[in-house]
C-alpha positions in Angstrom: -44.4 -5.3 24.3 -46.1 -2.2 23.7 -44.1 0.6 23.6 -44.5 3.0 20.4 -41.9 4.0 18.3 -41.8 6.4 15.7 -41.4 5.8 11.8 -39.5 8.5 9.8 -42.0 9.3 8.6 -43.8 10.7 11.9 -46.4 7.6 12.0 -45.7 5.7 15.5 -46.5 1.7 15.5 -45.8 -0.4 18.5 -41.9 -2.0 18.6 -43.9 -5.4 18.8 -45.3 -5.1 15.5 -42.0 -3.8 14.0 -40.2 -6.8 15.2 -42.7 -9.3 14.1 -42.5 -8.1 10.7 -38.7 -8.1 10.9 -38.9 -11.8 11.9 -40.9 -12.9 8.9 -39.0 -11.0 6.1 -37.1 -12.8 3.3 -33.2 -13.1 3.1 -31.1 -12.4 0.7 -28.3 -14.0 -0.7 -25.0 -11.3 -0.6 -24.9 -9.3 -3.6 -28.0 -10.5 -4.9 -28.1 -8.9 -8.6 -31.8 -7.2 -6.7 -29.5 -5.8 -3.7 -27.2 -4.1 -6.0 -29.8 -2.9 -8.5 -31.4 -0.9 -5.7 -28.4 0.6 -4.1 -27.7 1.6 -7.8 -30.8 3.4 -7.9 -30.5 4.9 -4.5 -27.2 6.5 -6.2 -28.7 7.9 -9.0 -31.5 9.4 -6.9 -29.3 11.1 -4.2 -26.8 12.5 -7.1 -30.0 13.6 -9.2 -31.6 15.9 -6.2 -31.4 19.2 -6.2 -31.0 20.1 -2.3 -28.7 17.0 -1.8 -26.1 17.8 -4.6 -25.2 20.9 -2.5 -23.1 18.8 0.3 -20.5 17.1 -0.2 -21.2 14.5 2.2 -24.1 13.6 -0.5 -21.7 13.3 -3.2 -19.8 11.1 -2.0 -22.4 9.0 -0.9 -24.2 9.0 -4.1 -20.6 8.0 -5.9 -20.0 5.3 -3.3 -23.2 3.6 -4.0 -22.6 3.7 -7.9 -22.7 0.1 -9.5 -18.5 0.0 -10.2 -18.1 1.3 -6.5 -20.7 -1.9 -5.8 -18.8 -4.1 -8.6 -15.6 -3.7 -6.3 -16.9 -4.4 -3.5 -18.9 -7.7 -4.4 -15.3 -8.8 -5.9 -13.7 -8.1 -2.4 -17.0 -10.3 -1.0 -15.7 -12.9 -3.7 -11.9 -13.1 -2.3 -13.5 -13.9 1.0 -14.4 -17.3 -0.3 -12.7 -20.6 0.9 -12.9 -24.1 -0.3 -16.3 -26.2 1.8 -17.0 -22.6 3.1 -19.9 -20.4 2.3 -20.7 -17.0 3.6 -23.9 -16.3 4.2 -26.0 -13.5 5.9 -25.3 -12.7 9.8 -29.3 -12.5 9.8 -30.7 -9.6 11.8 -28.9 -6.7 11.9 -29.6 -3.7 14.4 -27.7 -0.5 13.6 -27.4 2.4 15.7 -25.7 5.1 14.1 -24.4 8.6 15.2 -26.0 11.6 15.2 -23.4 13.6 13.9 -22.3 12.1 10.6 -25.6 12.9 9.0 -24.7 10.1 6.7 -22.9 6.9 8.1 -26.4 5.5 8.8 -27.1 4.7 5.1 -23.7 3.8 4.9 -24.1 0.8 8.2 -27.1 -0.3 6.4 -26.2 -0.5 2.6 -23.3 -2.6 3.6 -25.4 -4.9 6.0 -28.3 -4.9 2.8 -25.6 -5.8 0.7 -24.8 -8.9 2.6 -28.1 -9.7 2.9 -29.5 -8.9 6.0 -32.4 -8.0 7.5 -31.3 -4.6 9.2 -33.3 -2.1 11.7 -31.9 1.2 11.9 -32.0 3.6 14.9 -32.3 7.0 13.7 -31.7 9.2 15.9 -34.8 11.7 17.4 -32.5 15.1 16.6 -32.4 14.6 13.0 -30.9 17.7 11.1 -32.7 18.5 7.6 -30.4 17.2 6.1 -30.9 13.3 7.3 -34.6 14.0 6.9 -34.1 14.6 3.1 -32.0 11.3 2.9 -34.5 9.0 4.8 -37.2 10.7 2.4 -35.6 9.4 -0.8 -34.3 6.3 0.7 -38.1 5.3 1.8 -39.1 6.2 -1.9 -36.6 4.3 -3.4 -37.1 1.0 -1.3 -40.8 1.0 -1.2 -40.3 0.8 -5.0 -38.5 -2.3 -4.6 -40.5 -5.0 -3.5 -39.6 -8.1 -1.4 -35.7 -7.4 -1.6 -36.8 -4.3 0.3 -39.1 -5.9 3.1 -36.3 -6.8 5.4 -35.1 -2.9 6.0 -36.8 -0.6 8.9 -36.1 2.4 10.0 -37.1 3.8 13.5 -36.4 6.4 16.1 -37.1 6.5 19.9 -35.4 7.8 22.9 -32.8 6.5 25.7 -35.0 3.5 26.5 -33.3 0.1 27.6 -35.9 -1.7 27.3 -36.8 -1.1 23.6 -33.2 -1.5 22.9 -33.2 -5.0 25.0 -36.1 -6.6 22.9 -34.6 -5.4 19.8 -31.2 -6.9 21.1 -32.4 -10.3 22.3 -33.8 -10.8 18.8 -31.2 -10.0 16.5 -28.3 -11.5 15.5 -25.9 -8.6 14.6 -25.8 -5.7 16.4 -23.5 -2.5 15.2 -22.9 0.6 17.8 -21.8 3.9 16.2 -21.1 6.8 18.2 -18.2 6.8 20.3 -17.2 5.5 23.8 -20.7 6.9 25.8 -23.2 5.2 22.8 -20.9 1.7 23.4 -20.7 1.6 27.3 -24.7 3.0 27.3 -25.9 0.5 24.8 -23.4 -2.5 26.2 -25.4 -2.6 29.4 -28.2 -4.3 27.1 -27.6 -8.0 27.0 -27.5 -9.7 23.4 -28.9 -12.8 22.0 -26.3 -15.2 23.6 -25.7 -16.2 19.3 -25.6 -12.8 18.3 -22.5 -11.3 17.7 -21.5 -6.8 18.0 -19.5 -4.7 16.2 -19.0 -1.1 17.9 -17.3 2.3 17.0 -15.3 3.6 19.6 -14.3 7.5 20.1 -11.5 7.7 17.5 -8.6 10.7 16.7 -7.5 12.1 13.0 -4.8 13.2 11.8 -2.9 15.0 8.8 1.1 14.2 8.0 2.3 16.2 5.4 5.7 16.5 3.7 7.3 20.2 4.3 9.8 19.6 1.3 7.4 18.5 -0.8 4.4 21.1 -0.2 7.1 23.8 -0.2 7.6 22.3 -3.8 4.1 22.8 -5.2 3.6 25.3 -7.7 0.7 27.6 -6.8 -2.4 25.9 -8.5 -1.4 22.5 -6.8 -1.3 24.3 -3.2 -4.9 25.1 -4.0 -5.7 21.8 -5.3 -3.9 20.5 -2.1 -5.7 22.9 -0.1 -9.4 22.4 -1.3 -8.6 18.3 -0.9 -7.6 19.3 2.9 -10.9 21.8 3.6 -12.4 18.2 2.7 -11.2 16.3 5.4 -10.8 18.9 7.8 -14.3 20.4 7.3 -17.0 18.0 6.3 -19.3 17.5 9.3 -18.0 20.6 10.9 -14.7 18.7 12.1 -16.9 16.4 14.0 -16.5 13.1 12.0 -14.2 10.5 13.8 -12.0 10.7 10.2 -12.2 14.3 10.5 -8.4 15.8 10.5 -7.7 17.2 14.5 -4.1 17.1 14.2 -1.9 18.4 11.6 2.0 16.9 11.4 4.7 18.2 9.2 8.0 16.0 8.3 11.2 18.4 7.9 13.3 20.6 9.4 12.0 23.5 11.4 11.9 25.8 9.1 10.7 24.0 6.3 8.2 23.2 8.9 7.5 26.8 9.2 7.3 27.7 5.9 4.9 25.1 4.6 2.9 26.0 7.4 2.3 29.5 7.0 1.4 28.9 3.6 -0.5 25.7 3.8 -2.8 28.1 6.4 -3.1 31.0 3.8 -3.8 28.9 0.4 -6.6 27.0 2.9 -7.8 30.3 4.1 -8.7 31.4 0.7 -10.6 28.2 0.0 -12.6 28.9 3.6 -13.6 32.1 1.7 -14.6 30.5 -1.2 -16.5 28.0 0.4 -18.3 30.7 2.5 -17.8 28.3 5.6 -19.3 30.2 8.4 -18.5 29.5 12.0 -21.7 28.8 14.0 -21.8 31.5 16.7 -21.9 28.8 19.6 -18.5 27.1 17.7 -16.6 30.3 17.9 -17.3 30.4 21.7 -16.1 27.1 22.0 -13.1 27.3 20.0 -11.8 30.6 21.7 -12.2 28.7 24.8 -10.3 25.5 23.4 -7.5 28.0 22.7 -7.1 29.1 25.7 -7.4 25.9 27.7 -4.6 24.2 25.4 -2.3 27.6 26.3 -2.5 26.8 29.4 -2.6 22.9 29.3 -0.5 22.2 26.6 3.5 23.2 25.6 2.6 25.6 22.9 5.1 27.9 21.0 2.3 30.1 19.1 -1.4 30.4 18.6 -2.5 30.8 15.0 -5.7 32.8 15.4 -6.3 35.3 12.5 -10.0 35.0 12.3 -12.5 31.8 13.8 -12.6 29.8 11.1 -9.1 28.3 10.8 -7.5 28.2 14.3 -3.9 26.2 14.7 -2.3 25.6 17.8 1.2 24.7 17.5 3.0 22.6 19.5 6.4 23.0 17.5 8.6 19.9 18.7 7.0 18.9 21.2 5.4 15.7 20.7 2.7 14.7 24.0 1.8 12.0 24.5 -1.2 10.8 24.5 -1.7 12.9 21.2 -4.5 15.7 22.0 -7.9 13.9 21.6 -10.6 16.5 22.5 -12.0 18.8 19.9 -15.2 21.1 19.4 -14.7 21.1 15.7 -15.3 24.0 12.9 -12.0 24.1 12.0 -9.5 23.8 14.8 -6.6 21.9 14.3 -2.8 21.1 17.1 0.0 21.2 14.7 3.3 19.6 15.5 6.9 18.8 13.7 9.0 15.7 13.5 12.1 15.0 11.5 11.3 11.5 10.4 7.2 9.9 9.1 8.5 7.6 12.0 8.9 9.5 14.9 5.3 9.6 14.8 4.9 5.9 15.5 5.6 5.9 19.0 2.6 8.7 19.4 0.4 6.0 17.6 -2.2 4.3 20.3 -5.8 2.7 19.4 -7.7 6.1 19.4 -5.9 6.9 16.0 -8.1 6.3 13.2 -7.2 8.1 9.9 -4.0 9.3 8.7 -4.2 11.2 5.7 -1.3 12.4 4.0 0.3 14.5 1.5 4.0 13.5 -0.3 5.4 10.4 0.8 6.5 7.6 -1.2 4.8 4.4 -1.1 7.7 2.6 -0.2 7.1 5.0 3.0 4.1 4.6 4.4 4.7 0.6 3.4 7.6 0.7 6.2 5.4 3.7 8.5 2.8 0.4 8.9 5.2 -2.0 9.2 7.2 0.0 12.5 3.8 1.0 14.1 2.2 -2.7 13.9 -1.2 -2.0 15.1 -0.3 0.6 17.4 -2.7 2.4 15.3 -4.3 4.3 12.4 -6.5 1.5 10.6 -6.7 3.8 7.7 -3.9 5.7 5.5 -5.3 7.5 2.8 -4.1 10.8 0.7 -5.5 14.2 1.5 -8.5 14.7 0.4 -10.2 11.2 0.8 -10.6 11.3 5.0 -14.6 11.0 4.5 -14.5 8.2 1.5 -16.1 5.6 3.1 -14.6 1.9 3.1 -16.2 -1.9 3.6 -12.8 -1.8 5.9 -13.6 0.6 8.8 -11.8 0.8 12.2 -9.9 -2.4 11.2 -13.2 -4.4 10.5 -13.4 -5.8 6.8 -16.8 -5.3 7.5 -17.7 -7.5 4.8 -16.7 -10.4 7.2 -18.1 -8.9 10.1 -21.7 -8.7 8.7 -21.5 -12.2 6.9 -21.4 -15.7 8.7 -19.6 -18.5 7.9 -21.4 -22.3 6.5 -19.0 -25.2 5.9 -19.7 -27.7 3.5 -18.2 -30.8 3.1 -19.5 -34.2 2.0 -17.9 -37.7 0.9 -16.5 -36.8 -2.4 -15.1 -33.2 -1.8 -12.3 -32.1 -3.3 -10.9 -29.4 -1.2 -8.7 -28.2 -3.9 -12.1 -26.5 -5.4 -12.8 -23.0 -4.4 -16.3 -23.0 -2.9 -18.8 -21.8 -5.4 -21.2 -18.8 -4.0 -24.8 -19.8 -4.1 -26.1 -18.0 -7.2 -28.6 -15.2 -6.5 -30.8 -16.4 -9.6 -31.5 -19.7 -8.5 -35.1 -20.6 -8.6 -37.4 -22.6 -7.3 -36.8 -22.7 -3.0 -34.4 -19.6 -3.7 -36.8 -17.2 -5.8 -38.1 -15.2 -2.5 -35.0 -14.5 -1.4 -33.8 -12.1 -4.1 -36.8 -10.4 -4.4 
């Protein structure tokens, strides 16, 4: 195949050459020391970059790649080991990350890389300057890492089904981020029969807060909570799947009204402190969304003091399905319920992240039990919506990005767990860890 694609640094190359190089790239054992070291170096490079340190998303990524975080992931991976079963790389992975979440391509690639896979990552042709800088830093780190980085390539091309088909016929794993439309389009392209696919559809996230607990906070604690809520809502301009789009207050009507007013006041102060500026196109979209909601939803009021924070108040109404569409930029639907479990009937599989405040662990555990998989794949404290994890959208990605090899022999003792293959083993394994 002679179709030309563009590499992140701008040079053009035939896709056949890229695929040939990927097929010949060495494999690594999952969580080999060289892989962990590479990501630790990347973490340091991101956190020390003056341009990137101004972005909360980059700082979060850098911290996620720190050695302590990588060790936690390694321990989670080791916990997957079972007697007579070894976890090995899935093989050749093709990642299609979303264009609207600049850091997701690194999260997806890094987990796959840690699992020992070779990986081809398709980058959007609409790369932001932020993404371009991340690619530059990552490319520099990989260029210095030798053979353990040979199995990674980043390419960019338009909506060309022929290129996607050529790649998909060779890979062992296809990972599609970016929502329903992207999933539907790429699923039209057949995969190799032995390959598997992990997809991430459009999702909805919300924040649920105890009104009495919020009102009990002193001024300093309210300001800190507003800072955390800002990170949940405004990161990626509220367009990430884990961005809160609905705020649910739990308490009496009077408590909810008082808490909502206090919350909006301190959040607006935080918006001003962060110098968040609403783009003109987003401001117009928010105005249009508010007008449509006033017609289509049973709103009690629209809190539109300024363009930075818009609240569409549903009061005690409980729409089903929950409002899903959002133009981003700081616009939320707000509703009140009496008890935490009153939210359960409104959940569906679109609900991804539920940030929470003011609830005991036992109450949250009971909520998960009552929901029983209806929706809500992540329950995290406010401020942690953007903290990526190897457990995402209901997938354990450490399992999804690896395969299982069963080993039995005549002298097996099934009471002994399988021992992970040592990454430092010499002889025939020398090439695999770099």
